C-alpha atoms as a printed R data frame, in Angstrom:
    type eleno elety resid chain resno       x       y       z
1   ATOM     1    CA   MET     A     1 -24.291   0.530   3.699
2   ATOM     2    CA   ARG     A     2 -25.812   3.950   3.432
3   ATOM     3    CA   SER     A     3 -25.320   5.864   0.226
4   ATOM     4    CA   SER     A     4 -25.646   9.340   1.684
5   ATOM     5    CA   GLY     A     5 -25.907  11.268   4.890
6   ATOM     6    CA   ALA     A     6 -23.582  11.467   7.855
7   ATOM     7    CA   ALA     A     7 -20.743   9.020   8.148
8   ATOM     8    CA   ILE     A     8 -21.275   5.903  10.227
9   ATOM     9    CA   GLN     A     9 -18.704   6.386  12.942
10  ATOM    10    CA   PRO     A    10 -16.265   3.636  13.981
11  ATOM    11    CA   SER     A    11 -16.817   2.105  17.400
12  ATOM    12    CA   SER     A    12 -13.730   3.889  18.740
13  ATOM    13    CA   PRO     A    13 -13.096   7.657  18.627
14  ATOM    14    CA   ARG     A    14 -10.515   9.089  16.260
15  ATOM    15    CA   PRO     A    15  -7.096   8.259  17.741
16  ATOM    16    CA   SER     A    16  -5.296  11.061  19.519
17  ATOM    17    CA   PHE     A    17  -1.585  11.213  20.207
18  ATOM    18    CA   ALA     A    18   0.572  12.601  22.966
19  ATOM    19    CA   PRO     A    19   2.761  15.652  22.227
20  ATOM    20    CA   LYS     A    20   5.957  15.063  20.262
21  ATOM    21    CA   SER     A    21   8.261  12.734  22.151
22  ATOM    22    CA   ALA     A    22  11.966  13.048  22.865
23  ATOM    23    CA   PHE     A    23  12.449  10.125  20.452
24  ATOM    24    CA   TRP     A    24  10.803  12.024  17.594
25  ATOM    25    CA   ARG     A    25  12.669  15.271  18.290
26  ATOM    26    CA   ASP     A    26  15.978  13.407  18.439
27  ATOM    27    CA   LEU     A    27  15.215  11.400  15.296
28  ATOM    28    CA   LYS     A    28  14.149  14.441  13.285
29  ATOM    29    CA   ALA     A    29  17.374  16.240  14.204
30  ATOM    30    CA   ARG     A    30  19.563  13.270  13.238
31  ATOM    31    CA   ALA     A    31  17.644  12.678  10.004
32  ATOM    32    CA   ALA     A    32  17.804  16.358   9.086
33  ATOM    33    CA   GLU     A    33  21.599  16.290   9.415
34  ATOM    34    CA   HIS     A    34  21.823  13.251   7.159
35  ATOM    35    CA   LEU     A    35  19.426  14.635   4.543
36  ATOM    36    CA   ALA     A    36  21.256  17.983   4.471
37  ATOM    37    CA   ALA     A    37  24.508  16.148   3.777
38  ATOM    38    CA   GLU     A    38  22.813  14.146   1.012
39  ATOM    39    CA   ALA     A    39  21.357  17.315  -0.525
40  ATOM    40    CA   SER     A    40  24.859  18.799  -0.726
41  ATOM    41    CA   ARG     A    41  25.762  15.807  -2.918
42  ATOM    42    CA   GLY     A    42  22.847  16.436  -5.273
43  ATOM    43    CA   ARG     A    43  20.474  13.939  -3.626
44  ATOM    44    CA   ALA     A    44  17.583  16.081  -2.492
45  ATOM    45    CA   GLN     A    45  14.987  15.051   0.072
46  ATOM    46    CA   ILE     A    46  12.346  15.290  -2.658
47  ATOM    47    CA   GLY     A    47  12.888  15.184  -6.390
48  ATOM    48    CA   ASP     A    48  15.959  12.965  -6.092
49  ATOM    49    CA   PRO     A    49  17.256  12.486  -9.680
50  ATOM    50    CA   ARG     A    50  17.841   8.796  -8.966
51  ATOM    51    CA   LEU     A    51  14.102   8.267  -8.594
52  ATOM    52    CA   GLN     A    52  13.284  10.177 -11.754
53  ATOM    53    CA   ARG     A    53  15.669   8.010 -13.760
54  ATOM    54    CA   LYS     A    54  14.141   4.946 -12.137
55  ATOM    55    CA   ALA     A    55  10.628   6.150 -12.992
56  ATOM    56    CA   ALA     A    56  11.640   6.519 -16.646
57  ATOM    57    CA   ILE     A    57  12.957   2.938 -16.675
58  ATOM    58    CA   ILE     A    58   9.730   1.610 -15.129
59  ATOM    59    CA   VAL     A    59   7.526   3.478 -17.617
60  ATOM    60    CA   LEU     A    60   9.650   2.090 -20.476
61  ATOM    61    CA   TRP     A    61   9.350  -1.416 -18.988
62  ATOM    62    CA   PHE     A    62   5.578  -1.043 -18.683
63  ATOM    63    CA   SER     A    63   5.172   0.297 -22.233
64  ATOM    64    CA   SER     A    64   7.393  -2.398 -23.754
65  ATOM    65    CA   SER     A    65   5.525  -5.150 -21.912
66  ATOM    66    CA   TYR     A    66   2.170  -3.801 -23.051
67  ATOM    67    CA   GLY     A    67   3.363  -3.564 -26.648
68  ATOM    68    CA   ALA     A    68   4.697  -7.117 -26.447
69  ATOM    69    CA   LEU     A    69   1.298  -8.267 -25.198
70  ATOM    70    CA   LEU     A    70  -0.637  -6.647 -28.041
71  ATOM    71    CA   PHE     A    71   1.675  -8.053 -30.724
72  ATOM    72    CA   ALA     A    72   2.414 -11.440 -29.153
73  ATOM    73    CA   PRO     A    73   2.507 -14.109 -31.901
74  ATOM    74    CA   THR     A    74   1.846 -17.126 -29.664
75  ATOM    75    CA   PHE     A    75  -0.133 -17.974 -26.545
76  ATOM    76    CA   ALA     A    76   3.093 -18.549 -24.613
77  ATOM    77    CA   ALA     A    77   4.304 -15.084 -25.628
78  ATOM    78    CA   VAL     A    78   0.990 -13.612 -24.459
79  ATOM    79    CA   LEU     A    79   1.394 -15.165 -21.004
80  ATOM    80    CA   LEU     A    80   5.025 -14.070 -20.759
81  ATOM    81    CA   ALA     A    81   4.127 -10.497 -21.744
82  ATOM    82    CA   ALA     A    82   1.202 -10.433 -19.281
83  ATOM    83    CA   LEU     A    83   3.507 -11.610 -16.511
84  ATOM    84    CA   SER     A    84   6.093  -8.956 -17.347
85  ATOM    85    CA   LEU     A    85   3.344  -6.331 -17.521
86  ATOM    86    CA   ALA     A    86   2.075  -7.326 -14.043
87  ATOM    87    CA   PHE     A    87   5.523  -6.862 -12.512
88  ATOM    88    CA   ALA     A    88   6.011  -3.581 -14.381
89  ATOM    89    CA   ALA     A    89   2.595  -2.342 -13.230
90  ATOM    90    CA   SER     A    90   3.499  -3.213  -9.634
91  ATOM    91    CA   ALA     A    91   6.770  -1.319  -9.878
92  ATOM    92    CA   LEU     A    92   4.882   1.608 -11.439
93  ATOM    93    CA   GLY     A    93   2.461   1.624  -8.512
94  ATOM    94    CA   PHE     A    94   5.158   1.288  -5.858
95  ATOM    95    CA   GLY     A    95   7.813   3.563  -7.310
96  ATOM    96    CA   VAL     A    96   5.942   6.192  -9.332
97  ATOM    97    CA   PHE     A    97   2.239   6.481  -8.375
98  ATOM    98    CA   HIS     A    98   2.967   6.108  -4.662
99  ATOM    99    CA   ASP     A    99   5.867   8.558  -4.652
100 ATOM   100    CA   ALA     A   100   4.084  11.118  -6.804
101 ATOM   101    CA   ASN     A   101   1.074  11.113  -4.489
102 ATOM   102    CA   HIS     A   102   3.373  11.631  -1.517
103 ATOM   103    CA   GLY     A   103   4.946  14.563  -3.371
104 ATOM   104    CA   THR     A   104   8.461  13.107  -3.421
105 ATOM   105    CA   LEU     A   105   9.063  12.130  -7.063
106 ATOM   106    CA   PHE     A   106   9.561  15.709  -8.284
107 ATOM   107    CA   ARG     A   107  10.278  18.955  -6.486
108 ATOM   108    CA   SER     A   108   7.405  20.578  -8.378
109 ATOM   109    CA   PRO     A   109   3.914  19.760  -7.016
110 ATOM   110    CA   ALA     A   110   2.569  20.240 -10.552
111 ATOM   111    CA   TRP     A   111   4.855  17.530 -11.918
112 ATOM   112    CA   ASN     A   112   3.968  15.176  -9.080
113 ATOM   113    CA   LEU     A   113   0.309  15.720  -9.944
114 ATOM   114    CA   LYS     A   114   0.969  14.987 -13.616
115 ATOM   115    CA   ALA     A   115   2.817  11.785 -12.757
116 ATOM   116    CA   ALA     A   116   0.027  10.647 -10.437
117 ATOM   117    CA   ARG     A   117  -2.606  11.339 -13.090
118 ATOM   118    CA   LEU     A   118  -0.586   9.471 -15.707
119 ATOM   119    CA   CYS     A   119  -0.417   6.440 -13.415
120 ATOM   120    CA   SER     A   120  -4.172   6.666 -12.830
121 ATOM   121    CA   VAL     A   121  -4.605   6.277 -16.585
122 ATOM   122    CA   LEU     A   122  -2.010   3.512 -16.935
123 ATOM   123    CA   LEU     A   123  -3.059   1.487 -13.889
124 ATOM   124    CA   GLY     A   124  -6.704   2.453 -13.378
125 ATOM   125    CA   PRO     A   125  -7.018   3.521  -9.687
126 ATOM   126    CA   SER     A   126  -8.853   6.638  -8.567
127 ATOM   127    CA   ARG     A   127  -6.181   9.074  -7.412
128 ATOM   128    CA   HIS     A   128  -8.499  10.929  -5.027
129 ATOM   129    CA   PHE     A   129  -9.851   7.850  -3.271
130 ATOM   130    CA   TRP     A   130  -6.382   6.333  -2.962
131 ATOM   131    CA   VAL     A   131  -4.818   9.478  -1.503
132 ATOM   132    CA   HIS     A   132  -7.554   9.844   1.098
133 ATOM   133    CA   LYS     A   133  -7.423   6.146   1.990
134 ATOM   134    CA   HIS     A   134  -3.634   5.943   2.128
135 ATOM   135    CA   GLN     A   135  -2.523   9.311   3.463
136 ATOM   136    CA   GLY     A   136  -5.623  10.526   5.266
137 ATOM   137    CA   LEU     A   137  -6.418   7.282   7.092
138 ATOM   138    CA   HIS     A   138  -3.677   4.653   6.906
139 ATOM   139    CA   HIS     A   139  -0.618   6.823   7.495
140 ATOM   140    CA   ARG     A   140  -2.143   8.682  10.408
141 ATOM   141    CA   GLN     A   141  -3.397   5.693  12.410
142 ATOM   142    CA   PRO     A   142  -2.062   2.362  11.068
143 ATOM   143    CA   ASN     A   143  -3.705  -0.778  12.468
144 ATOM   144    CA   VAL     A   144  -6.443   1.114  14.337
145 ATOM   145    CA   PHE     A   145  -9.639  -0.682  13.381
146 ATOM   146    CA   GLY     A   146 -12.232   1.669  11.895
147 ATOM   147    CA   TRP     A   147  -9.624   4.328  11.130
148 ATOM   148    CA   ASP     A   148  -7.095   2.462   8.974
149 ATOM   149    CA   ASP     A   149  -8.815   1.621   5.693
150 ATOM   150    CA   ASP     A   150  -6.212  -1.064   4.956
151 ATOM   151    CA   LEU     A   151  -8.031  -3.216   7.539
152 ATOM   152    CA   GLU     A   152 -11.329  -2.895   5.646
153 ATOM   153    CA   THR     A   153 -11.999  -5.943   3.443
154 ATOM   154    CA   ARG     A   154 -15.770  -5.691   2.871
155 ATOM   155    CA   ASP     A   155 -16.122  -8.394   5.610
156 ATOM   156    CA   ARG     A   156 -14.222 -11.011   3.617
157 ATOM   157    CA   LEU     A   157 -11.182 -11.297   5.895
158 ATOM   158    CA   ARG     A   158 -10.571 -10.553   9.548
159 ATOM   159    CA   LEU     A   159  -7.372  -8.497   9.725
160 ATOM   160    CA   SER     A   160  -7.598  -7.201  13.288
161 ATOM   161    CA   PRO     A   161  -8.453  -8.823  16.639
162 ATOM   162    CA   VAL     A   162 -10.785  -5.870  17.233
163 ATOM   163    CA   CYS     A   163 -12.940  -6.900  14.268
164 ATOM   164    CA   PRO     A   164 -15.764  -9.144  15.576
165 ATOM   165    CA   TRP     A   165 -15.171 -12.793  14.738
166 ATOM   166    CA   GLU     A   166 -17.701 -14.604  12.549
167 ATOM   167    CA   PRO     A   167 -17.755 -18.237  11.342
168 ATOM   168    CA   ARG     A   168 -16.966 -17.230   7.765
169 ATOM   169    CA   PHE     A   169 -13.454 -16.250   8.878
170 ATOM   170    CA   ARG     A   170 -12.503 -19.866   9.568
171 ATOM   171    CA   ARG     A   171  -9.557 -20.966   7.412
172 ATOM   172    CA   GLN     A   172  -9.237 -17.472   6.049
173 ATOM   173    CA   GLU     A   173  -5.517 -18.029   5.502
174 ATOM   174    CA   LEU     A   174  -6.560 -20.326   2.626
175 ATOM   175    CA   LYS     A   175  -9.272 -18.026   1.299
176 ATOM   176    CA   ALA     A   176  -6.770 -15.161   1.235
177 ATOM   177    CA   PHE     A   177  -4.917 -16.817  -1.650
178 ATOM   178    CA   LEU     A   178  -7.965 -16.200  -3.831
179 ATOM   179    CA   TYR     A   179  -9.061 -12.875  -2.321
180 ATOM   180    CA   TYR     A   180  -5.620 -11.344  -2.705
181 ATOM   181    CA   GLY     A   181  -5.516 -12.504  -6.316
182 ATOM   182    CA   LEU     A   182  -8.818 -10.771  -7.124
183 ATOM   183    CA   ASN     A   183  -7.904  -7.514  -5.426
184 ATOM   184    CA   THR     A   184  -7.276  -5.287  -8.453
185 ATOM   185    CA   ILE     A   185 -10.258  -6.590 -10.425
186 ATOM   186    CA   GLU     A   186 -12.553  -5.698  -7.542
187 ATOM   187    CA   TRP     A   187 -10.747  -2.409  -6.855
188 ATOM   188    CA   LEU     A   188 -10.453  -1.007 -10.377
189 ATOM   189    CA   PHE     A   189 -13.718  -2.225 -11.902
190 ATOM   190    CA   TRP     A   190 -16.074  -2.136  -8.905
191 ATOM   191    CA   LYS     A   191 -14.846  -0.556  -5.662
192 ATOM   192    CA   ASP     A   192 -13.837   2.810  -7.137
193 ATOM   193    CA   PHE     A   193 -17.208   3.145  -8.898
194 ATOM   194    CA   ARG     A   194 -19.059   2.095  -5.755
195 ATOM   195    CA   CYS     A   195 -17.203   4.765  -3.789
196 ATOM   196    CA   LEU     A   196 -18.064   7.370  -6.417
197 ATOM   197    CA   ILE     A   197 -21.771   6.493  -6.473
198 ATOM   198    CA   SER     A   198 -22.213   6.035  -2.712
199 ATOM   199    CA   GLY     A   199 -20.035   8.976  -1.690
200 ATOM   200    CA   ARG     A   200 -18.310   6.745   0.837
201 ATOM   201    CA   LEU     A   201 -14.767   5.459   1.062
202 ATOM   202    CA   ASN     A   202 -15.906   2.604   3.297
203 ATOM   203    CA   LYS     A   203 -18.717   1.822   5.718
204 ATOM   204    CA   TRP     A   204 -17.429   4.359   8.226
205 ATOM   205    CA   HIS     A   205 -16.095   7.275   6.212
206 ATOM   206    CA   ALA     A   206 -17.894   9.502   3.707
207 ATOM   207    CA   LEU     A   207 -15.940  10.986   0.817
208 ATOM   208    CA   LYS     A   208 -17.806  12.820  -1.921
209 ATOM   209    CA   LEU     A   209 -15.836  14.106  -4.887
210 ATOM   210    CA   GLY     A   210 -16.386  17.608  -6.219
211 ATOM   211    CA   LYS     A   211 -17.291  18.283  -9.851
212 ATOM   212    CA   ARG     A   212 -13.688  18.616 -11.011
213 ATOM   213    CA   GLU     A   213 -12.623  15.546  -9.062
214 ATOM   214    CA   ARG     A   214 -15.506  13.524 -10.528
215 ATOM   215    CA   ALA     A   215 -14.535  14.705 -14.001
216 ATOM   216    CA   GLU     A   216 -10.933  13.613 -13.428
217 ATOM   217    CA   PHE     A   217 -12.183  10.251 -12.145
218 ATOM   218    CA   LEU     A   218 -14.343   9.634 -15.218
219 ATOM   219    CA   VAL     A   219 -11.693  10.797 -17.709
220 ATOM   220    CA   SER     A   220  -8.954   8.689 -16.075
221 ATOM   221    CA   LYS     A   221 -11.146   5.597 -15.886
222 ATOM   222    CA   GLY     A   222 -12.350   6.083 -19.454
223 ATOM   223    CA   LEU     A   223  -8.807   6.394 -20.800
224 ATOM   224    CA   PHE     A   224  -7.696   3.373 -18.765
225 ATOM   225    CA   LEU     A   225 -10.487   1.258 -20.225
226 ATOM   226    CA   LEU     A   226 -10.047   2.495 -23.797
227 ATOM   227    CA   LEU     A   227  -6.252   2.435 -23.927
228 ATOM   228    CA   PHE     A   228  -5.278  -0.502 -21.725
229 ATOM   229    CA   ALA     A   229  -8.106  -2.700 -20.481
230 ATOM   230    CA   LEU     A   230 -10.020  -3.260 -23.738
231 ATOM   231    CA   PRO     A   231  -7.469  -3.303 -26.631
232 ATOM   232    CA   PRO     A   232  -6.152  -6.831 -25.914
233 ATOM   233    CA   PHE     A   233  -9.701  -8.128 -26.406
234 ATOM   234    CA   PHE     A   234  -9.827  -6.534 -29.879
235 ATOM   235    CA   VAL     A   235  -6.399  -7.542 -31.195
236 ATOM   236    CA   LEU     A   236  -5.887 -10.973 -29.600
237 ATOM   237    CA   PRO     A   237  -7.928 -14.158 -29.804
238 ATOM   238    CA   LEU     A   238 -10.560 -14.025 -27.088
239 ATOM   239    CA   ALA     A   239  -9.169 -16.976 -25.132
240 ATOM   240    CA   TRP     A   240  -5.690 -15.430 -25.190
241 ATOM   241    CA   ALA     A   241  -7.009 -12.055 -24.025
242 ATOM   242    CA   VAL     A   242  -9.001 -13.610 -21.186
243 ATOM   243    CA   ALA     A   243  -6.003 -15.651 -20.039
244 ATOM   244    CA   ALA     A   244  -3.761 -12.572 -20.139
245 ATOM   245    CA   PHE     A   245  -6.329 -10.535 -18.207
246 ATOM   246    CA   ILE     A   246  -6.621 -13.149 -15.456
247 ATOM   247    CA   LEU     A   247  -2.869 -13.744 -15.176
248 ATOM   248    CA   PHE     A   248  -2.058 -10.023 -15.182
249 ATOM   249    CA   HIS     A   249  -4.559  -9.127 -12.467
250 ATOM   250    CA   PHE     A   250  -3.862 -12.153 -10.300
251 ATOM   251    CA   VAL     A   251  -0.110 -11.486 -10.239
252 ATOM   252    CA   LEU     A   252  -0.514  -7.720  -9.868
253 ATOM   253    CA   SER     A   253  -3.050  -8.181  -7.062
254 ATOM   254    CA   TRP     A   254  -0.817 -10.569  -5.195
255 ATOM   255    CA   LEU     A   255   2.235  -8.344  -5.478
256 ATOM   256    CA   LEU     A   256   0.357  -5.275  -4.258
257 ATOM   257    CA   ALA     A   257  -1.410  -7.105  -1.437
258 ATOM   258    CA   ILE     A   258   1.668  -8.863  -0.114
259 ATOM   259    CA   VAL     A   259   3.926  -5.799  -0.054
260 ATOM   260    CA   PHE     A   260   1.374  -3.663   1.781
261 ATOM   261    CA   GLN     A   261   0.109  -6.422   4.123
262 ATOM   262    CA   LEU     A   262   3.504  -7.629   5.306
263 ATOM   263    CA   ALA     A   263   4.491  -4.254   6.682
264 ATOM   264    CA   HIS     A   264   1.651  -4.029   9.216
265 ATOM   265    CA   LEU     A   265  -0.165  -7.349   9.571
266 ATOM   266    CA   THR     A   266   2.046  -9.821  11.406
267 ATOM   267    CA   PRO     A   267   1.753 -11.219  14.953
268 ATOM   268    CA   GLY     A   268   4.260  -8.785  16.481
269 ATOM   269    CA   MET     A   269   2.230  -5.708  15.591
270 ATOM   270    CA   GLU     A   270  -0.234  -3.881  17.826
271 ATOM   271    CA   PHE     A   271  -3.830  -3.458  16.735
272 ATOM   272    CA   GLU     A   272  -6.183  -2.372  19.460
273 ATOM   273    CA   ARG     A   273  -5.584   1.348  19.912
274 ATOM   274    CA   VAL     A   274  -2.961   4.029  20.302
275 ATOM   275    CA   ARG     A   275  -1.194   3.334  23.587
276 ATOM   276    CA   GLU     A   276  -1.735   5.970  26.226
277 ATOM   277    CA   GLY     A   277   1.234   8.311  26.246
278 ATOM   278    CA   ASP     A   278   2.409   7.398  22.722
279 ATOM   279    CA   ASP     A   279   3.000  10.159  20.248
280 ATOM   280    CA   TRP     A   280   2.466   9.684  16.517
281 ATOM   281    CA   SER     A   281   6.020   8.460  15.851
282 ATOM   282    CA   THR     A   282   5.978   5.861  18.637
283 ATOM   283    CA   HIS     A   283   2.693   4.482  17.320
284 ATOM   284    CA   GLN     A   284   4.304   4.039  13.902
285 ATOM   285    CA   LEU     A   285   7.044   1.888  15.453
286 ATOM   286    CA   ARG     A   286   4.530  -0.306  17.287
287 ATOM   287    CA   THR     A   287   2.424  -0.992  14.185
288 ATOM   288    CA   THR     A   288   4.967  -1.119  11.355
289 ATOM   289    CA   ALA     A   289   7.719  -3.522  10.269
290 ATOM   290    CA   ASP     A   290  10.513  -3.693   7.739
291 ATOM   291    CA   PHE     A   291  11.264  -6.784   5.638
292 ATOM   292    CA   ALA     A   292  13.930  -7.901   3.168
293 ATOM   293    CA   THR     A   293  15.920  -4.718   3.728
294 ATOM   294    CA   SER     A   294  19.190  -6.426   2.771
295 ATOM   295    CA   SER     A   295  17.877  -7.103  -0.750
296 ATOM   296    CA   ARG     A   296  18.644  -4.233  -3.114
297 ATOM   297    CA   LEU     A   297  16.381  -5.801  -5.740
298 ATOM   298    CA   THR     A   298  13.416  -5.881  -3.333
299 ATOM   299    CA   THR     A   299  14.075  -2.279  -2.314
300 ATOM   300    CA   TRP     A   300  14.219  -1.208  -5.972
301 ATOM   301    CA   PHE     A   301  11.108  -3.125  -6.996
302 ATOM   302    CA   THR     A   302   8.948  -2.109  -4.013
303 ATOM   303    CA   GLY     A   303   9.901   1.545  -4.194
304 ATOM   304    CA   GLY     A   304  11.458   1.290  -0.737
305 ATOM   305    CA   LEU     A   305   8.217   0.038   0.811
306 ATOM   306    CA   ASN     A   306  10.095  -2.875   2.373
307 ATOM   307    CA   HIS     A   307  11.617  -0.086   4.517
308 ATOM   308    CA   GLN     A   308   8.118   0.599   5.814
309 ATOM   309    CA   ILE     A   309   9.182   2.006   9.190
310 ATOM   310    CA   GLU     A   310  11.282   4.644   7.476
311 ATOM   311    CA   HIS     A   311   8.470   5.375   5.043
312 ATOM   312    CA   HIS     A   312   5.922   5.857   7.824
313 ATOM   313    CA   LEU     A   313   8.230   8.096   9.818
314 ATOM   314    CA   PHE     A   314   9.343  10.083   6.762
315 ATOM   315    CA   PRO     A   315   6.521   9.799   4.178
316 ATOM   316    CA   ASN     A   316   7.600  13.043   2.511
317 ATOM   317    CA   VAL     A   317  11.177  11.911   1.895
318 ATOM   318    CA   ALA     A   318  12.143  10.224  -1.395
319 ATOM   319    CA   HIS     A   319  12.468   6.472  -0.916
320 ATOM   320    CA   ALA     A   320  16.059   6.438  -2.206
321 ATOM   321    CA   HIS     A   321  17.030   7.712   1.265
322 ATOM   322    CA   TYR     A   322  15.317   4.939   3.262
323 ATOM   323    CA   PRO     A   323  18.231   2.438   3.391
324 ATOM   324    CA   ALA     A   324  20.522   5.114   4.844
325 ATOM   325    CA   LEU     A   325  17.862   6.349   7.280
326 ATOM   326    CA   ARG     A   326  17.276   2.813   8.588
327 ATOM   327    CA   PRO     A   327  20.372   2.594  10.875
328 ATOM   328    CA   ILE     A   328  19.687   6.128  12.095
329 ATOM   329    CA   VAL     A   329  16.138   5.193  13.106
330 ATOM   330    CA   ARG     A   330  17.343   2.082  14.913
331 ATOM   331    CA   ALA     A   331  20.139   3.840  16.775
332 ATOM   332    CA   VAL     A   332  17.805   6.569  18.023
333 ATOM   333    CA   ALA     A   333  15.090   4.028  18.915
334 ATOM   334    CA   ARG     A   334  17.538   1.985  20.986
335 ATOM   335    CA   ARG     A   335  18.666   5.113  22.792
336 ATOM   336    CA   HIS     A   336  15.063   5.778  23.785
337 ATOM   337    CA   GLY     A   337  14.222   2.171  24.671
338 ATOM   338    CA   LEU     A   338  11.987   1.522  21.660
339 ATOM   339    CA   GLN     A   339  11.855  -1.514  19.385
340 ATOM   340    CA   CYS     A   340  11.944  -1.590  15.586
341 ATOM   341    CA   HIS     A   341  10.282  -4.640  14.028
342 ATOM   342    CA   ASP     A   342  12.170  -6.502  11.303
343 ATOM   343    CA   LEU     A   343  10.517  -9.527   9.692
344 ATOM   344    CA   GLY     A   344  13.600 -10.832   7.894
345 ATOM   345    CA   PRO     A   345  13.515 -12.062   4.263
346 ATOM   346    CA   THR     A   346  10.345 -11.794   2.204
347 ATOM   347    CA   PHE     A   347   9.437 -15.481   2.550
348 ATOM   348    CA   SER     A   348   9.735 -15.275   6.338
349 ATOM   349    CA   ALA     A   349   7.533 -12.173   6.358
350 ATOM   350    CA   VAL     A   350   4.902 -13.931   4.215
351 ATOM   351    CA   LYS     A   351   4.850 -16.884   6.630
352 ATOM   352    CA   GLN     A   352   4.329 -14.526   9.562
353 ATOM   353    CA   HIS     A   353   1.491 -12.739   7.789
354 ATOM   354    CA   PHE     A   354  -0.336 -15.977   7.055
355 ATOM   355    CA   ALA     A   355   0.235 -17.105  10.640
356 ATOM   356    CA   LEU     A   356  -1.637 -13.969  11.703
357 ATOM   357    CA   LEU     A   357  -4.460 -14.692   9.247
358 ATOM   358    CA   LYS     A   358  -4.745 -18.228  10.615
359 ATOM   359    CA   ALA     A   359  -4.840 -17.036  14.228
360 ATOM   360    CA   LEU     A   360  -7.435 -14.377  13.494
361 ATOM   361    CA   GLY     A   361  -9.578 -16.923  11.662
362 ATOM   362    CA   GLU     A   362  -9.905 -19.125  14.730
363 ATOM   363    CA   PRO     A   363 -12.748 -18.494  17.203
364 ATOM   364    CA   PRO     A   364 -11.528 -16.223  20.033
365 ATOM   365    CA   SER     A   365 -13.059 -18.638  22.553
366 ATOM   366    CA   CYS     A   366 -10.949 -21.583  21.417
367 ATOM   367    CA   ALA     A   367  -8.574 -23.069  23.943
368 ATOM   368    CA   SER     A   368  -5.453 -21.552  22.408
369 ATOM   369    CA   LYS     A   369  -6.986 -18.054  22.472
370 ATOM   370    CA   PRO     A   370  -5.002 -16.888  19.421
371 ATOM   371    CA   CYS     A   371  -6.074 -13.275  19.780
372 ATOM   372    CA   GLU     A   372  -4.440 -13.057  23.195
373 ATOM   373    CA   ARG     A   373  -1.167 -14.151  21.597
374 ATOM   374    CA   LEU     A   374  -1.280 -11.156  19.303
375 ATOM   375    CA   SER     A   375  -0.005  -7.844  20.530
376 ATOM   376    CA   LEU     A   376  -3.323  -6.671  21.908
377 ATOM   377    CA   ARG     A   377  -2.363  -4.607  24.911
């Protein structure tokens, strides 16, 4: 990987989309009517008070769990606090950091920025790298290899049929159990720093931070290390601190990986390119799926990211509106002859994701030709 110079371009050109479709114009009009009615009831499109109250609860949950970890009197209490902290950190990432970066948590951009920076300190991720990766690449062209950074795994896993197969991908559905569990350790303590030093987001895309952005990166990382990563090692027995660190990151990594992977990486999705004639909204439907939408607990915990179709179509709408937008999206899609993917309960969605990993790990030349069974059109 080069550390400077022009970006290494993906093998395919940047995806282009057809002009806005009748589906998108119809959907925007129907959604606008619904959101206007909700706003008249005090539930704004952005800055919905329900989400601000929820954010306060999550921050309190996170703080209480962290305090319980530092003052845990027994090893069992340490593990219990670390487990609670991992779930609280996940909810903080899904329902506060994510929303603030999309500009939907508060009506004021300044307050969204403050919330995002606070989460960078509490959780450790680089805000600038995440925003560019998530909004600049993933949201624009999901599942397009070379342009969706969520498909980039530093060559550890094969997440797209377009990615060249290599022998190391055999049985990757088993290796993923470990890789997913190490995700945040690699991300927070290595990947972000590698991106900063190399000036690259990944092997295709350059991203150099300016002086102020670099300063924010270093201050946020420094505070994260001083206030949250290191203190358990000073106040707890070393073995307890190490166990808590491993448990916390393994659970947090798995929760983050599963929620984001399920929504795009299952056999029914399309991966190869943007279909000719598809506009941006139609591409979102072909590459995105909902799961566990009947579970209010899952919707609360994931910050509405189980309603991933609605999130991709309306990324600048507060996630409290996604359950009500879901039937609107489906009604309009049916009227225009389009399909919305629904994976069912969480366990069913996980099984489908690992079925995809297994298929992609097999050699493309094998008799079953698993890649042809995927939606490569």
